C-alpha positions in Angstrom: -177.1 25.1 34.6 -173.5 25.1 35.7 -170.4 26.0 33.6 -169.8 22.4 32.5 -173.4 22.1 31.3 -173.0 25.3 29.2 -169.8 23.8 27.6 -171.6 20.5 26.7 -174.5 22.5 25.3 -172.2 24.5 23.0 -170.4 21.3 21.9 -173.7 19.6 21.1 -174.7 22.6 19.0 -171.5 22.5 17.0 -171.8 18.8 16.4 -175.3 19.3 15.2 -174.2 21.9 12.7 -171.4 19.6 11.4 -173.5 16.4 11.2 -177.1 16.8 10.2 -179.3 14.8 12.4 -182.4 12.9 11.3 -184.4 15.7 12.8 -183.0 18.3 10.3 -185.1 19.1 7.2 -184.6 16.8 4.2 -183.6 19.8 2.0 -180.5 20.6 4.2 -179.3 17.0 4.0 -179.8 16.8 0.3 -177.9 20.1 -0.2 -174.9 18.9 1.8 -174.7 15.6 0.0 -175.0 17.3 -3.4 -172.1 19.7 -2.4 -169.9 16.7 -1.4 -170.4 15.0 -4.7 -169.4 18.2 -6.6 -165.8 18.2 -5.1 -163.3 16.1 -6.9 -159.6 15.5 -6.0 -157.0 13.8 -8.1 -153.3 13.7 -9.2 -152.0 16.0 -11.9 -150.9 13.9 -14.9 -149.2 14.6 -18.2 -151.3 14.0 -21.3 -148.4 13.0 -23.5 -145.1 12.4 -21.5 -142.9 12.7 -24.6 -144.4 16.0 -25.5 -143.3 17.3 -22.1 -139.8 15.8 -22.7 -139.7 17.6 -26.0 -140.4 21.0 -24.4 -137.8 20.3 -21.7 -135.2 19.5 -24.3 -136.0 22.6 -26.3 -135.6 24.8 -23.1 -131.8 24.5 -23.6 -131.2 26.4 -26.9 -127.4 27.1 -26.3 -125.1 24.3 -27.5 -122.3 25.6 -25.4 -124.4 25.3 -22.3 -125.5 21.8 -23.4 -121.8 20.9 -23.6 -121.1 22.3 -20.1 -124.0 20.2 -18.8 -122.4 17.0 -20.2 -119.0 18.0 -18.8 -120.7 18.8 -15.4 -122.0 15.2 -15.3 -118.4 14.0 -15.6 -117.3 16.3 -12.9 -120.1 15.0 -10.6 -118.8 11.5 -11.3 -115.5 12.7 -9.8 -113.5 12.2 -13.0 -109.8 13.0 -13.0 -109.5 13.2 -16.8 -112.1 14.6 -19.1 -111.5 14.8 -22.9 -113.9 16.8 -25.1 -113.3 15.9 -28.8 -114.8 17.2 -32.0 -114.2 14.6 -34.7 -115.6 13.4 -38.0 -116.5 9.7 -38.1 -117.6 8.1 -41.3 -118.1 11.6 -42.7 -120.4 12.6 -39.8 -119.4 15.3 -37.4 -119.5 14.2 -33.8 -118.7 15.5 -30.3 -117.3 13.1 -27.7 -117.0 13.6 -23.9 -114.9 10.8 -22.4 -114.1 10.6 -18.7 -112.6 8.2 -16.2 -115.1 8.9 -13.4 -116.9 6.4 -11.2 -119.3 5.6 -14.0 -123.1 5.8 -14.5 -124.8 4.5 -11.3 -121.9 2.2 -10.5 -123.9 0.0 -8.1 -126.1 -1.2 -11.0 -125.4 -3.5 -13.9 -124.7 -1.6 -17.1 -128.1 -2.4 -18.8 -130.0 -1.6 -15.7 -128.2 1.7 -15.1 -128.8 2.8 -18.7 -132.4 1.8 -18.5 -132.8 3.9 -15.4 -131.3 6.9 -17.2 -133.7 6.5 -20.2 -136.8 6.0 -18.1 -136.3 8.6 -15.4 -136.1 11.8 -17.4 -136.8 14.7 -15.0 -135.6 12.7 -11.9 -132.1 13.0 -10.6 -130.6 10.8 -7.9 -128.7 13.9 -6.8 -131.9 15.7 -5.9 -131.9 14.3 -2.3 -128.6 16.0 -1.5 -128.7 19.0 0.8 -127.1 22.3 -0.1 -124.3 21.5 2.3 -123.7 18.1 0.7 -123.7 19.7 -2.7 -121.1 22.2 -1.5 -118.9 19.4 -0.1 -119.2 17.2 -3.2 -119.3 20.2 -5.6 -122.3 18.6 -7.2 -124.7 20.7 -9.3 -127.2 18.4 -11.2 -130.6 17.9 -9.6 -133.2 17.9 -12.4 -132.3 14.9 -14.5 -132.7 16.6 -17.8 -129.1 17.5 -18.6 -128.8 14.8 -21.3 -131.7 16.4 -23.2 -129.5 19.3 -24.0 -128.0 17.2 -26.9 -131.0 18.3 -29.0 -129.3 21.7 -29.4 -126.0 19.9 -30.4 -126.9 17.1 -32.8 -129.3 14.4 -33.9 -128.3 11.4 -31.8 -126.8 10.7 -28.4 -124.9 7.6 -27.4 -124.0 7.0 -23.8 -121.3 4.4 -23.6 -120.3 2.9 -20.2 -117.8 0.3 -19.0 -117.0 -0.9 -15.5 -114.5 -3.5 -14.4 -116.1 -7.0 -14.4 -119.1 -5.9 -16.6 -119.6 -6.0 -20.3 -119.7 -2.5 -21.9 -123.0 -1.2 -23.1 -124.4 1.8 -24.8 -127.7 3.8 -24.7 -129.0 5.4 -27.9 -131.4 8.3 -27.9 -132.6 10.1 -31.0 -133.6 13.7 -31.3 -137.4 14.1 -31.3 -138.0 10.3 -31.0 -139.6 8.7 -27.9 -137.8 5.3 -28.1 -134.4 4.3 -26.7 -132.0 1.4 -27.5 -129.7 -0.4 -25.1 -127.2 -2.8 -26.6 -123.7 -4.2 -25.9 -120.8 -2.3 -27.2 -119.0 -3.9 -30.1 -115.3 -3.8 -30.6 -112.2 -4.8 -28.8 -112.4 -3.3 -25.3 -110.5 -4.2 -22.1 -112.8 -6.2 -19.9 -111.6 -4.4 -16.7 -111.7 -0.9 -18.2 -113.6 1.9 -16.5 -114.9 4.8 -18.6 -117.9 6.8 -19.6 -118.2 8.3 -23.1 -121.1 10.5 -24.3 -121.2 10.9 -28.1 -123.4 13.4 -29.9 -123.7 12.3 -33.6 -124.7 14.5 -36.4 -123.7 17.9 -35.1 -125.8 20.8 -36.3 -124.1 23.4 -38.4 -125.1 26.1 -36.0 -123.4 24.3 -33.1 -120.2 23.5 -35.0 -118.9 27.1 -34.8 -119.2 27.2 -31.0 -117.3 23.9 -30.5 -114.0 24.9 -32.0 -111.1 24.5 -29.6 -110.5 28.1 -28.3 -114.2 29.0 -28.0 -115.2 25.7 -26.3 -112.2 25.9 -23.9 -112.9 29.6 -23.0 -116.6 28.9 -22.4 -116.0 25.8 -20.2 -113.4 27.6 -18.2 -115.7 30.5 -17.4 -118.9 28.4 -17.0 -117.3 25.8 -14.7 -114.7 28.0 -13.1 -115.5 27.2 -9.5 -115.7 23.4 -10.2 -112.4 23.4 -12.0 -110.6 25.3 -9.2 -112.0 23.0 -6.5 -111.2 19.7 -8.2 -108.1 18.0 -9.2 -109.2 17.4 -12.8 -107.5 17.6 -16.2 -110.1 18.9 -18.8 -108.9 19.0 -22.4 -110.6 20.2 -25.5 -109.5 18.5 -28.8 -110.5 19.4 -32.3 -109.6 16.8 -34.9 -111.6 18.8 -37.5 -109.5 21.9 -37.2 -107.8 23.2 -40.3 -104.7 25.3 -41.0 -103.0 26.8 -37.9 -106.0 26.4 -35.6 -105.3 24.9 -32.2 -106.1 21.2 -32.1 -105.7 20.6 -28.4 -106.1 23.0 -25.5 -106.4 22.5 -21.8 -109.3 24.2 -20.1 -108.1 26.8 -17.5 -110.3 28.9 -15.3 -110.0 32.6 -16.3 -108.1 34.9 -14.0 -109.8 38.0 -12.7 -108.1 41.3 -13.4 -107.6 43.9 -10.7 -106.9 44.0 -7.0 -108.8 41.5 -4.8 -110.9 43.0 -2.0 -110.1 41.0 1.1 -112.2 40.8 4.2 -115.5 40.2 2.4 -116.2 36.6 3.1 -117.2 34.0 3.6 -120.6 35.5 4.3 -122.7 33.5 6.8 -126.4 32.8 5.9 -128.5 31.3 8.7 -129.7 27.8 7.8 -127.7 27.7 4.6 -124.1 27.2 3.5 -122.1 30.5 3.5 -121.7 32.8 0.5 -118.3 32.9 -1.1 -117.2 36.3 -2.3 -114.3 36.7 -4.6 -114.4 40.3 -5.7 -111.7 42.3 -7.5 -111.4 46.0 -8.1 -110.3 46.8 -11.6 -108.0 49.8 -12.3 -110.7 51.7 -14.3 -114.2 51.4 -15.5 -113.5 49.8 -18.8 -114.0 46.1 -18.9 -111.5 44.2 -20.8 -110.8 40.4 -21.1 -111.1 38.8 -17.7 -113.1 41.8 -16.4 -116.7 41.2 -17.3 -118.3 42.3 -14.0 -119.5 40.3 -11.0 -120.9 36.9 -11.9 -123.2 34.7 -9.8 -122.4 31.0 -9.3 -124.1 28.1 -7.6 -121.7 25.4 -6.3 -119.1 26.6 -8.8 -121.3 26.7 -11.9 -122.2 29.9 -13.6 -125.9 30.9 -13.3 -125.8 34.6 -14.1 -123.0 36.4 -16.0 -123.7 39.7 -14.4 -126.0 41.0 -11.7 -127.9 42.9 -14.4 -129.6 39.6 -15.0 -130.9 39.4 -11.4 -133.6 42.1 -11.7 -136.2 39.6 -10.4 -134.3 39.5 -7.1 -133.8 43.3 -7.0 -130.0 43.0 -7.3 -129.6 44.8 -10.6 -128.1 47.9 -8.9 -124.8 49.2 -7.6 -122.4 48.2 -6.2 -123.2 44.7 -7.7 -123.5 46.1 -11.2 -120.5 48.5 -10.9 -118.3 48.1 -13.9 -115.1 48.5 -11.8 -116.0 45.2 -9.9 -115.2 41.8 -11.3 -115.2 38.4 -9.8 -117.8 36.1 -8.5 -120.4 35.5 -5.8 -121.1 31.8 -5.1 -124.1 30.5 -3.1 -124.7 26.7 -3.2 -128.3 26.9 -2.0 -129.6 28.7 -5.0 -132.1 27.0 -7.2 -131.7 27.7 -10.9 -134.1 27.3 -13.9 -134.0 23.7 -15.3 -132.7 23.4 -18.8 -131.0 26.7 -19.4 -129.5 26.8 -15.9 -129.7 30.6 -16.0 -131.4 32.9 -13.5 -132.4 32.1 -9.9 -135.7 30.8 -8.6 -137.0 33.4 -6.1 -137.6 31.1 -3.1 -136.7 31.2 0.6 -133.0 30.5 -0.2 -132.9 33.4 -2.6 -134.5 35.7 0.0 -131.8 34.7 2.5 -129.2 35.4 -0.2 -130.5 38.9 -0.8 -130.6 39.7 2.9 -127.1 38.5 3.4 -125.7 40.6 0.5 -127.4 43.7 1.9 -124.9 43.5 4.8 -121.9 44.1 2.6 -123.4 46.6 0.1 -122.5 49.6 2.3 -118.9 48.5 2.7 -118.5 47.9 -1.0 -120.0 51.4 -1.8 -117.6 53.0 0.7 -114.6 51.2 -0.8 -115.6 52.3 -4.3 -116.1 55.9 -3.3 -112.7 56.0 -1.5 -111.0 54.4 -4.5 -112.7 56.9 -6.8 -111.4 59.8 -4.7 -107.9 58.3 -4.6 -108.0 57.9 -8.4 -109.2 61.5 -8.9 -106.4 62.8 -6.7 -103.8 60.7 -8.5 -105.1 62.0 -11.8 -104.9 65.6 -10.6 -101.3 65.1 -9.5 -100.4 63.6 -12.9 -102.1 66.5 -14.7 -100.4 69.1 -12.6 -97.0 67.5 -13.3 -97.8 67.5 -17.0 -98.8 71.2 -16.8 -95.5 72.1 -15.1 -93.5 70.2 -17.7 -95.4 71.9 -20.5 -94.3 75.3 -19.3 -90.9 74.3 -18.0 -88.8 76.4 -20.4 -91.5 79.1 -20.9 -89.7 81.8 -18.9 -86.4 81.5 -20.6 -88.0 81.7 -24.1 -90.5 84.4 -23.1 -88.7 86.6 -20.5 -91.1 89.5 -21.0 -93.8 87.5 -19.0 -93.9 87.4 -15.2 -94.5 84.0 -13.8 -96.8 83.2 -10.9 -95.7 83.2 -7.2 -94.6 79.8 -5.9 -94.0 78.4 -2.4 -92.0 75.5 -1.4 -93.9 72.6 0.2 -91.3 72.7 3.0 -91.6 76.4 3.8 -94.5 78.4 2.4 -92.5 81.6 2.9 -89.5 80.6 0.8 -89.1 79.9 -2.9 -87.8 76.6 -4.1 -84.3 78.1 -4.8 -84.0 78.6 -1.0 -85.0 75.1 0.0 -81.4 74.3 1.1 -81.2 71.1 -1.0 -79.0 72.6 -3.7 -77.7 75.7 -5.3 -77.1 76.9 -8.8 -79.8 74.6 -10.1 -81.7 76.6 -12.6 -83.6 75.0 -15.5 -85.3 72.0 -13.7 -88.4 71.8 -11.5 -86.8 73.5 -8.5 -84.5 76.1 -10.1 -87.1 77.3 -12.6 -89.5 77.9 -9.9 -91.6 74.8 -10.6 -93.1 73.5 -7.4 -93.1 69.7 -8.0 -96.2 67.8 -7.0 -96.2 67.3 -3.3 -96.2 63.7 -1.9 -99.8 62.5 -1.4 -100.8 62.8 2.2 -103.2 60.4 3.8 -106.4 61.9 5.2 -108.8 60.0 7.4 -110.7 58.4 4.5 -107.6 57.7 2.4 -105.8 56.3 5.4 -108.6 53.9 5.9 -108.3 52.7 2.3 -104.5 52.4 2.7 -105.1 50.1 5.7 -107.5 48.0 3.7 -105.4 48.0 0.6 -101.8 48.1 1.6 -99.2 48.6 -1.1 -98.2 45.5 -3.0 -94.8 44.2 -3.7 -92.1 46.3 -5.4 -92.8 46.8 -9.1 -91.0 50.0 -10.2 -88.8 52.9 -8.9 -88.8 56.5 -10.0 -86.3 59.3 -9.8 -87.5 62.8 -8.9 -87.0 65.0 -10.7 -87.0 62.7 -13.8 -84.6 65.1 -15.6 -81.6 66.7 -13.9 -79.9 69.9 -15.1 -77.1 71.3 -13.0 -74.7 74.2 -13.5 -71.0 73.4 -13.5 -69.8 73.0 -9.9 -73.4 73.1 -8.6 -75.3 70.5 -6.6 -78.7 68.9 -6.9 -80.7 66.6 -4.7 -82.5 63.6 -6.3 -85.0 61.4 -4.7 -86.1 57.8 -5.3 -89.7 56.6 -4.9 -90.4 52.8 -5.0 -94.0 51.9 -6.1 -96.1 48.8 -6.5 -97.9 47.8 -9.7 -100.7 50.3 -9.1 -98.2 53.2 -8.7 -98.7 53.4 -4.9 -95.6 54.4 -2.9 -93.9 51.7 -0.7 -93.2 53.6 2.5 -90.4 51.5 4.0 -88.2 48.4 3.9 -86.7 49.4 0.6 -82.9 49.4 0.0 -81.6 51.9 -2.6 -78.3 52.1 -4.4 -77.2 54.9 -6.6 -74.8 55.1 -9.6 -73.6 58.2 -11.5 -71.9 57.8 -14.9 -68.5 59.5 -15.1 -67.1 62.1 -15.6 -70.1 64.3 -14.9 -69.7 64.5 -11.1 -69.8 62.6 -7.8 -72.5 61.4 -5.4 -72.9 62.2 -1.7 -75.4 61.0 0.9 -78.1 63.2 2.3 -79.2 63.0 5.9 -78.3 59.3 6.0 -81.4 58.8 3.9 -80.8 56.1 1.2 -83.8 57.4 -0.8 -82.0 60.7 -1.4 -78.7 61.5 -3.0 -76.7 64.8 -3.6 -75.2 65.2 -7.1 -72.0 67.4 -7.1 -71.5 68.5 -10.7 -68.2 68.6 -12.4 -66.5 71.8 -13.6 -67.1 71.1 -17.3 -70.2 70.7 -19.3 -71.2 67.1 -19.8 -74.1 64.6 -20.1 -74.6 61.4 -18.3 -77.1 59.3 -16.3 -78.1 58.8 -12.8 -79.3 55.2 -12.0 -81.0 54.0 -8.9 -81.5 50.4 -7.9 -84.3 49.4 -5.4 -84.7 46.2 -3.6 -87.6 45.1 -1.3 -88.0 41.5 -0.2 -87.2 39.3 -3.2 -88.1 42.0 -5.8 -85.7 44.4 -7.6 -86.3 47.4 -9.8 -84.1 50.1 -11.5 -84.5 53.2 -13.5 -82.3 55.8 -15.1 -82.6 59.6 -15.3 -80.7 61.8 -17.7 -78.2 64.4 -16.2 -77.0 67.5 -18.0 -74.1 69.7 -16.6 -74.4 73.1 -18.2 -72.4 76.3 -18.0 -75.4 78.6 -17.6 -79.0 77.6 -17.1 -80.4 81.1 -17.4 -82.6 80.6 -14.3 -85.6 82.9 -13.7 -86.5 84.5 -10.4 -86.4 82.1 -7.6 -89.8 83.1 -6.2 -91.7 82.8 -9.4 -92.5 79.9 -11.7 -95.3 77.4 -12.2 -96.9 76.6 -8.9 -99.1 73.6 -8.1 -102.7 74.9 -8.2 -104.7 74.7 -5.0 -108.0 73.0 -6.0 -110.9 74.8 -4.2 -114.5 73.6 -4.4 -116.7 76.7 -4.6 -119.9 75.8 -6.5 -121.8 78.7 -7.8 -118.9 81.1 -7.6 -118.2 83.0 -10.9 -114.4 82.8 -10.7 -112.5 80.0 -12.5 -109.0 80.8 -11.1 -107.3 83.5 -9.0 -104.2 84.4 -7.0 -105.1 84.7 -3.4 -102.5 85.2 -0.6 -99.8 84.2 -3.0 -101.5 80.9 -4.0 -102.9 80.0 -7.4 -106.4 78.7 -6.8 -108.6 76.8 -9.3 -112.3 76.5 -8.6 -113.3 72.9 -9.1 -116.9 73.7 -8.4 -117.2 75.9 -11.5 -119.5 74.4 -14.2 -116.7 74.5 -16.8 -114.4 72.4 -14.6 -117.3 70.0 -13.7 -118.0 69.5 -17.4 -114.5 68.1 -18.0 -113.7 66.6 -14.5 -113.6 63.1 -15.8 -111.8 63.9 -19.1 -108.1 64.2 -18.4 -107.1 65.7 -21.8 -109.6 68.5 -21.6 -108.8 69.1 -17.9 -105.1 69.6 -18.8 -106.0 72.1 -21.5 -108.3 73.9 -19.1 -105.6 74.2 -16.5 -103.2 75.5 -19.1 -105.8 78.0 -20.2 -106.2 79.3 -16.7 -102.5 79.4 -16.1 -102.1 81.5 -19.2 -104.8 83.9 -18.0 -103.1 84.4 -14.7 -99.7 84.9 -16.3 -101.1 87.6 -18.6 -102.9 89.4 -15.7 -99.7 89.3 -13.6 -97.5 90.4 -16.4 -99.7 93.3 -17.5 -100.8 94.5 -14.0 -103.9 95.8 -15.7 -107.1 94.8 -13.9 -109.2 95.8 -16.9 -108.0 92.7 -18.7 -109.6 90.4 -16.1 -113.1 90.3 -17.6 -112.0 89.9 -21.2 -109.7 87.1 -20.2 -112.5 85.4 -18.3 -114.7 85.6 -21.3 -111.9 84.2 -23.5 -111.5 81.3 -21.1 -115.2 80.6 -21.2 -115.3 80.6 -25.0 -112.2 78.4 -25.4 -113.4 75.9 -22.8 -116.8 75.7 -24.6 -115.1 75.2 -28.0 -112.8 72.5 -26.6 -115.7 70.5 -25.3 -117.7 70.8 -28.5 -114.9 70.0 -30.8 -113.9 67.0 -28.8 -117.5 65.7 -28.6 -117.9 66.1 -32.4 -114.6 64.2 -33.1 -115.9 61.4 -30.8 -119.2 61.2 -32.7 -117.4 61.0 -36.0 -115.2 58.3 -34.7 -118.1 56.2 -33.6 -119.8 56.5 -37.0 
């Protein structure tokens, strides 16, 4: 038999298996027939439809969220004016939401439209919209159960609707009752008026406290932030039941995020879906204050998760998304949220695409946070060093028996600051007392990258360095000006400076044609006055004043000794805490005592002062036998400082 014959034979055999022939045994035919009769197919039905409606209504326990759902319906109707009013009518507390939107299903007659609302619970005409259409229209509703949220607010809901050319009607729904009523509205109403008003009658006592003016306005502003920013709408909360000095009317404003916005992070493309909008801010510290509650997740401008800690089901409850220094929002219109509560995200294909897209920016966010943390730590160290130098500024004059530490000018490591060439006879301030002022921060590769990403902002303040000027009669002193933005970062250029010196303490002269520097030539008599600098950049201005003292004798110490800026060296495991090496005062930041207080500025300053005192005693005594006892003393004092501070903190919490 040929190939074709073999194929026909196989096909005949298969058909014989599928369809029993009369030649098959009767038992096989009976078994197959019995199996077919055992299979049943049908459509899933609800035993008691109103019982399901009851559970849907009870799935929204938060009266504030129920209010937001009603306001959301007004926003979806493209209303320009929405007024939320808490009022008492005939002794019964009520909540009213009035809007001037396009109306309830405007293409239908009023009774027909209200009947559709009452008989289509769980079905929304917005469901057919695509995510892109939802984004364009800023429409959120899709489940058709938003009205049921009134169960958490009060006992009865009235939906009143009026369109030009139609007689106004109202729909009445009662809590925990399966029947509805549709009837014409009574009263004197303009026949051509367009409005929709939802009234919740018989507010629950528990809901009343959440609907006062300030609380309701703040919640709506945060819950519907994206919607309010994207629409030209006037949303006002009124409270005609308020007493005393409580606010009776308050416009709803979207909250402002605190911190510095991280640019270049969006929009983030998602294949097959609308893009993700990222509006992320970096706060100044890790303490969340008002307006800085962490990153929130939105869907088409409506809040669905207050923080990423709530997104454990998606595996997103981890840094950087949960980092306390980040605030702002992530908005993805394609997300599906839980009906009723509108909190959380349904883990479907859109959520999977969302997770994959966010993974692309996680590394960048982590790098930015790490760079900012290093920058913050460096700034903190510079501040602590300046505080340390100020604390010991007059130590030499009052304790001349001690020998100070060797210092080196930042301009010439081999010269003391008294030889820097910027002035003479200048004892008693940072330079003349041998205090090496903090050097200007230099940009390394990583810090420079951050500087490029976060350029300095507009002019906010100006500083005079040194902040206190003490000059001998007839002497000179150079002062510098430093313009900074609101975060304290230096503005490198395009700043105009103007100096003024109060008379009769001296005169001012320019230095190297640099407007940021000025030379003070002191008068021949003791006097006090002020040095003022004015800074201008673009349309911003700032000024500051530094005190100036002209003294007969400053009693300056040796020019090559003073309070140097410590060189921070990371030597983990090394036993030494501080040392003088090649004329430099080094502090071991890798020592366990330093690590224990690295993030506690007050203790770190005390620790540096302790190490400075140790080095001064060693240098003054020239007795190497004191090194071990002083190290032990430093260890004990550092331990006691930590313990005492921790115990004070525990008592304060209690």
